[in-house]
N, C-alpha and C positions, 0 to 999 in steps of 0.2 A: 344148576346155577353156573353162569359164565363169569369168570374172574379175568378181567383184562388188565394186563400190566403194560403201560406205555413207557418204554425205555429206549426211545429212538435217538435221543440226543445226549451229548456230554454236558456236564454241569460247568458253569463258569469257573475257570481255573483248574479244571480237572481233565482237560483234554489229553494231557500227557499220561494220565493214569490209565487211559483206554476205555473200553466199553463199561458203561455204568453198572450193568448187572454183574460184571466179573470183579469189581473192586471188593477187596477183602474188608470185612467189618470186624473180624477177629481172627484168631488162629484157625478156627474150625470152618467158618462160613464166609461166603461172599454175599453180596446184596441179594442176588437172585435165589440162592439156596435158602437164605433166611425168609424171603418172601414166600417161596414155595412151601417150606416147612410150616409156616404160620397159616397159610391158606388151607393146606391139606389137613391141618389139625382142627381148624374151625369148620371147614366145609369139605369133608372127605370125598364127596361125590361131585365136586365142582370140576368144571372144565377150565383149564388155564390157557389163556391166549396171550402170547408175549409178542409185542410189537417192537421191533428193533430196527436200527438204522446205522448209527455210527459204529465203525469197525465191524461191519456185518458178518464177515467171514469167521471171526473169532467166536462170536456168540452163536452163530448158526451151527458151527461144528460142535461147540460145547453142548448145546441143547440136543443135537442129534445123537450124540454119544451118551449123554447122561440122563436125559429126560425125554423119552420117547412119547410120553403122554401129554406133553405140552405142544400146543399148536403155535408155531412160530410164523409170524408174518413180517415181511420186510417192507419198510416204508422207504422207498427210493427217493422221496423228496423231503427227507427229514431235515436237511440243512436249510431249506427255503420255506417249506410249508409247516413243518413242525407238528404239534399236537393235533391240529385240525385235520391234516391229511391222515394222521394215524387213526383218528376216529373214523374217517371215511374208509380206511383199509379194513376196519373191523365192524363195519355197519351191520353185517349179517349176524353178528353175535350180540348186538345191542338189543336187549328186550327188557321186559319188566323185572326179570330175575337176573340182574347183572350188577357186578361190583367193578368199579374202575379204580385202578391203582396207578401210581407213578413209580417208575423204576428206580428213582433216586430217593 
């Protein structure tokens, strides 16, 4: 199963907080860690594809260091095309056995 997380944009009023996936939700986890943990618990053999855009260097480095099993895809048009272009970036992973999540 492919689990696609679209987290390419910042939320309204949250731009100053930085990348959506790295925002802390409690003392232990940030948004991405919580999503990763939940997906792997329910679907242990799934492939996680993370689409990022805003503050791309931070999330790219974070994923590279901490989550080598996650496929990270950069949406270079996140600010103008948004979710539609993100889906286009991951079209090869879209199949009948796919779950789509939003990173926020």
